C-alpha positions as CSV (number, residue, x, y, z in Angstrom):
1,M,51.9,19.2,227.5
2,K,54.3,17.0,229.0
3,I,57.9,16.6,227.9
4,R,57.0,12.7,227.9
5,H,53.9,13.3,225.6
6,L,56.0,15.2,223.1
7,F,58.3,12.1,223.0
8,F,55.9,9.8,222.7
9,F,53.9,11.9,219.6
10,A,57.5,11.8,218.4
11,A,57.3,8.1,218.4
12,V,53.6,8.1,216.8
13,L,54.8,10.1,214.0
14,A,58.1,7.6,213.5
15,F,55.5,5.0,213.4
16,V,53.2,6.2,211.1
17,A,55.7,7.0,208.5
18,V,57.0,3.5,208.6
19,V,53.3,1.5,208.5
20,F,52.2,4.2,206.1
21,R,54.7,3.7,203.6
22,R,53.3,3.5,199.9
23,K,54.4,-0.2,199.5
24,R,51.6,-2.1,199.8
25,G,49.6,-5.2,198.3
26,R,46.7,-5.4,196.4
27,D,44.5,-6.4,199.4
28,Y,44.3,-4.5,202.7
29,R,45.2,-7.6,204.3
30,E,48.5,-7.5,203.1
31,A,49.5,-3.7,203.9
32,R,52.2,-3.2,206.3
33,F,49.4,-1.3,208.5
34,Y,47.6,-4.1,208.8
35,K,50.2,-6.7,209.4
36,A,52.0,-4.4,212.2
37,L,48.4,-3.9,214.0
38,Y,46.8,-7.4,214.0
39,R,49.2,-8.9,216.2
40,P,49.8,-9.7,220.1
41,H,52.3,-7.3,220.7
42,A,50.2,-4.2,218.6
43,F,47.3,-5.1,221.7
44,E,49.8,-5.2,224.2
45,L,51.4,-1.8,223.0
46,A,48.3,-0.2,222.9
47,I,47.5,-1.1,226.4
48,S,51.0,0.1,228.0
49,V,50.6,3.5,225.9
50,R,47.3,3.9,227.8
51,R,48.8,3.5,230.9
52,L,51.9,6.0,230.1
53,V,49.8,8.9,228.8
54,G,46.4,8.7,230.0
55,K,42.9,8.6,228.2
56,S,42.7,11.9,226.8
57,V,46.3,11.6,224.9
58,S,45.5,8.2,223.9
59,I,42.6,9.0,222.1
60,L,44.3,11.8,220.2
61,V,47.0,9.2,219.0
62,A,44.2,7.1,218.0
63,R,42.8,9.8,215.8
64,V,45.9,10.6,214.3
65,I,46.8,7.1,213.4
66,G,43.3,6.1,211.8
67,A,43.4,9.6,209.9
68,G,47.0,8.8,208.7
69,Y,45.6,5.6,207.6
70,A,42.8,7.4,205.4
71,L,45.5,10.0,204.1
72,T,47.7,7.3,203.0
73,H,45.5,4.8,201.5
74,P,43.2,6.3,198.6
75,K,42.2,3.2,197.1
76,V,41.2,1.6,200.4
77,M,38.9,4.8,201.1
78,R,37.3,4.3,197.5
79,E,36.5,1.0,198.7
80,I,34.9,2.6,202.1
81,Q,32.7,5.0,200.1
82,A,31.6,2.5,198.1
83,N,30.4,0.4,200.7
84,I,29.0,3.4,202.8
85,A,26.7,4.2,199.6
86,L,24.9,0.8,199.5
87,L,23.3,2.1,202.7
88,S,23.2,6.2,201.8
89,P,24.8,7.7,198.9
90,R,24.2,10.9,200.3
91,R,26.9,9.8,203.2
92,A,29.5,8.2,200.9
93,T,31.8,11.1,201.4
94,W,35.4,10.9,201.9
95,A,35.1,12.7,205.6
96,N,32.8,9.7,206.3
97,A,35.0,7.0,205.1
98,A,37.7,8.6,207.0
99,R,35.5,8.4,210.2
100,V,35.4,4.4,209.5
101,C,39.4,4.4,209.8
102,I,39.4,6.8,212.8
103,H,36.4,4.8,214.7
104,Q,38.5,1.6,213.7
105,A,41.8,3.3,215.6
106,L,39.5,4.3,218.6
107,N,38.1,0.6,218.7
108,F,41.6,-0.3,219.4
109,R,41.8,2.2,221.8
110,E,39.3,0.6,223.6
111,Y,40.9,-2.6,223.7
112,A,43.4,-0.7,226.1
113,E,40.9,1.0,228.0
114,L,39.3,-2.3,228.8
115,G,42.9,-3.4,229.3
116,V,43.7,-1.2,232.2
117,S,40.2,-1.0,233.9
118,E,38.3,-2.7,236.4
119,T,35.7,-5.3,235.2
120,S,33.1,-2.7,235.7
121,A,34.4,-0.3,233.0
122,A,32.4,-2.0,230.0
123,L,29.3,-1.1,231.5
124,E,30.5,2.4,232.1
125,M,31.4,2.6,228.4
126,L,27.6,2.3,227.8
127,G,25.1,5.1,226.9
128,S,21.6,3.8,225.7
129,K,20.2,0.2,225.9
130,K,17.6,-0.3,223.3
131,G,15.8,-3.8,223.2
132,I,17.0,-5.3,226.1
133,E,13.6,-6.8,226.7
134,H,13.8,-8.8,223.6
135,I,16.9,-10.8,224.9
136,E,14.1,-12.2,227.6
137,D,11.7,-13.0,225.1
138,A,14.0,-15.0,223.1
139,R,15.0,-17.0,226.7
140,S,11.5,-18.0,227.5
141,D,12.1,-20.2,224.4
142,G,13.9,-22.7,227.1
143,K,17.3,-22.8,224.7
144,G,20.3,-20.4,223.9
145,C,20.5,-17.8,221.9
146,L,22.0,-16.2,218.4
147,F,23.2,-12.6,218.9
148,V,24.1,-11.9,215.1
149,T,26.1,-8.6,214.2
150,G,28.2,-7.5,211.6
151,H,31.4,-5.5,211.8
152,F,30.1,-2.6,213.0
153,G,30.6,-0.3,215.9
154,F,32.9,-1.7,218.4
155,F,31.3,-5.3,218.4
156,E,33.7,-6.7,220.7
157,L,32.0,-4.6,223.3
158,G,28.8,-6.4,223.0
159,G,29.7,-9.4,224.0
160,L,31.7,-7.8,227.4
161,V,28.6,-6.0,228.0
162,M,26.1,-8.8,227.9
163,S,28.6,-11.1,230.1
164,Q,28.2,-8.1,232.9
165,M,24.7,-7.8,232.7
166,G,24.2,-11.3,233.4
167,Y,24.1,-13.3,229.6
168,P,27.3,-15.1,229.7
169,M,28.6,-15.2,226.1
170,T,30.6,-17.2,223.6
171,T,31.8,-16.0,220.4
172,L,32.1,-17.7,217.3
173,T,35.6,-16.3,215.5
174,L,37.3,-17.6,212.6
175,P,41.1,-17.7,213.1
176,E,43.0,-14.6,213.2
177,P,45.9,-14.2,210.8
178,T,48.1,-15.6,213.2
179,S,47.5,-18.4,216.1
180,E,49.2,-16.0,218.8
181,L,46.4,-13.6,218.3
182,T,43.6,-15.9,218.0
183,R,44.9,-17.2,221.7
184,W,45.5,-13.6,222.6
185,R,42.2,-12.2,222.0
186,A,40.6,-15.5,223.0
187,D,42.1,-14.8,226.7
188,F,41.1,-11.4,226.8
189,R,37.7,-12.1,226.4
190,K,37.7,-14.8,228.7
191,R,39.0,-12.0,231.5
192,W,35.2,-10.7,230.7
193,G,33.6,-14.0,230.7
194,V,33.3,-14.4,227.3
195,E,34.2,-17.3,226.1
196,T,35.8,-18.2,222.4
197,V,34.8,-21.0,219.9
198,V,37.3,-20.7,217.0
199,V,35.5,-22.6,213.9
200,G,36.0,-23.7,210.6
201,N,34.0,-24.8,207.5
202,D,33.4,-28.6,208.8
203,A,30.7,-30.3,210.3
204,F,32.1,-31.0,213.7
205,S,31.8,-26.9,214.5
206,A,28.3,-26.8,213.4
207,V,27.5,-30.0,215.9
208,E,29.3,-28.7,218.8
209,I,27.6,-25.2,218.3
210,T,24.3,-26.7,218.2
211,R,25.0,-28.7,221.3
212,Q,25.8,-25.6,222.9
213,L,22.5,-23.9,222.1
214,R,20.3,-26.8,222.7
215,G,22.1,-26.4,226.3
216,G,21.1,-22.7,226.8
217,A,24.2,-21.3,225.2
218,M,24.1,-17.6,224.3
219,I,26.3,-17.5,221.2
220,A,27.5,-14.4,219.3
221,L,28.5,-14.4,215.5
222,L,28.9,-12.0,212.4
223,S,27.3,-12.5,209.2
224,D,28.1,-10.0,207.1
225,R,31.3,-10.9,205.9
226,P,31.0,-14.7,204.7
227,F,34.4,-17.2,204.8
228,D,32.3,-19.6,202.3
229,S,30.0,-19.8,199.8
230,N,27.0,-20.5,202.0
231,T,25.4,-17.3,201.5
232,V,22.6,-15.2,200.3
233,D,22.6,-12.3,198.0
234,V,20.5,-9.4,200.0
235,D,19.2,-6.1,198.5
236,L,20.4,-3.1,200.4
237,P,18.7,0.4,200.3
238,H,21.3,0.8,197.3
239,G,23.1,-2.3,196.3
240,R,23.4,-5.9,196.9
241,I,25.8,-7.8,199.0
242,P,26.0,-11.6,200.5
243,F,25.3,-12.6,204.1
244,S,26.1,-15.9,205.7
245,T,23.4,-18.5,206.3
246,A,25.2,-20.1,209.0
247,P,23.1,-18.0,211.8
248,V,20.1,-19.5,210.3
249,L,21.1,-23.0,209.8
250,L,22.2,-23.1,213.4
251,S,18.8,-21.7,214.5
252,L,16.9,-24.6,212.7
253,L,19.3,-27.4,214.1
254,S,19.2,-25.9,217.6
255,G,15.4,-24.4,218.0
256,A,17.5,-21.4,219.5
257,P,16.0,-17.9,218.1
258,I,18.2,-15.1,216.7
259,I,18.5,-11.6,217.6
260,A,20.0,-9.3,215.5
261,A,22.1,-6.7,217.6
262,G,24.2,-3.9,217.0
263,I,26.7,-1.8,219.5
264,W,27.9,1.9,218.1
265,R,30.1,5.0,219.4
266,E,27.9,8.0,219.8
267,P,29.3,11.7,219.5
268,N,29.6,11.9,223.1
269,G,31.9,8.8,223.1
270,K,29.2,6.6,224.7
271,F,28.4,3.4,223.4
272,T,24.5,2.4,222.4
273,I,23.6,-0.9,222.2
274,E,20.3,-2.2,220.5
275,A,18.6,-5.6,220.4
276,A,16.3,-6.3,217.8
277,L,13.0,-8.6,218.1
278,P,14.0,-12.3,218.0
279,L,13.9,-14.2,214.8
280,R,12.4,-17.8,214.9
281,P,13.1,-19.6,211.8
282,M,11.1,-22.6,210.9
283,W,11.5,-25.3,208.0
284,L,9.3,-24.3,205.1
285,P,7.5,-26.9,202.7
286,E,9.8,-25.1,199.7
287,G,12.9,-27.0,201.3
288,R,16.5,-26.0,202.5
289,K,17.8,-23.4,200.3
290,A,14.6,-21.8,200.2
291,T,14.1,-21.6,203.8
292,L,17.7,-20.4,204.2
293,E,17.2,-17.8,201.8
294,H,13.7,-16.5,203.0
295,F,15.2,-16.4,206.9
296,T,18.5,-14.7,205.9
297,T,17.0,-12.5,203.9
298,R,14.4,-11.5,206.7
299,L,17.6,-11.6,209.3
300,A,19.3,-9.0,207.2
301,K,16.5,-6.5,205.8
302,E,14.8,-6.2,209.3
303,G,17.5,-6.6,211.8
304,L,21.0,-5.8,210.6
305,V,20.7,-3.6,207.8
306,P,18.7,-1.1,210.0
307,L,21.5,-1.3,212.7
308,F,24.1,-0.5,210.0
309,A,21.9,2.5,208.7
310,R,22.2,3.9,212.3
311,A,25.9,4.9,211.6
312,P,27.5,3.8,208.4
313,E,30.6,5.6,209.2
314,Q,31.4,2.7,211.9
315,W,30.5,-0.2,209.5
316,H,34.0,-1.8,209.1
317,H,34.8,-3.1,205.7
318,Y,38.2,-2.0,203.8
319,S,37.2,-4.1,200.7
320,R,34.2,-3.8,198.4
321,L,31.1,-6.0,199.5
322,E,28.6,-5.2,196.5
323,K,28.2,-8.0,194.2
């Protein structure tokens, strides 16, 4: 190993020693690690590191950081195991919980990989593509399309891949912990042809998104970590968690179909992307509440949960989900 790599690993260990110190808040979002990483300079640093040490060493560094987090955060590890158990108790081991942390660190590294690569790099990361024909099926309605996923795999890559495949995407996102990071991630996505709309819990956001969908926009959003009370509790194989009703409501207002989609890392390092059959909600005679409950449950149980079950160790939730 080169001398510069040895010096770099010494710096990594120093970083780990600082951000993994035991003084932590009750919530993972108050932890030093979270506050250290969810800033623009952390993403820029990752890109600089990737340029400095190369691909192989940067992968090793990401694994070290992810494993370091797992070893120093026992409470979070228990929460992760509880979440995995919702999908598969057999797979709810400490080792798989650690893999959640490692995969998250690898996802940060993938940002760096994209940051130093040409536009074609997103497609080069792909292995299998499943259900892509469902996208054309959805587009045949003459409206836009809602791509709904969860905090699963490297979900950010999905929008980049779709854009490179000729499906320009808009990502709906909540504000990041800082306005600087919100702008940084929006600018990063735009480089790859993905627009960003920062949404709030207000009527204007819904009106604007509905307008874009009616005009043919392809919009991506997450539904497995709702930010407000507009949720439906859905039975998983071994528990019950809330899912957002926003995708179904937006579909009903715009007429745009919904496609559940996921993208996850395979053992060979490539990513599999999968799209489910389109879901076309319609108003039920029983009224608004029954309609939202029925189609949100279908979206979760028929589309999203089977995708999460493909790789529970890549379902990135660090606090307990079960109701």
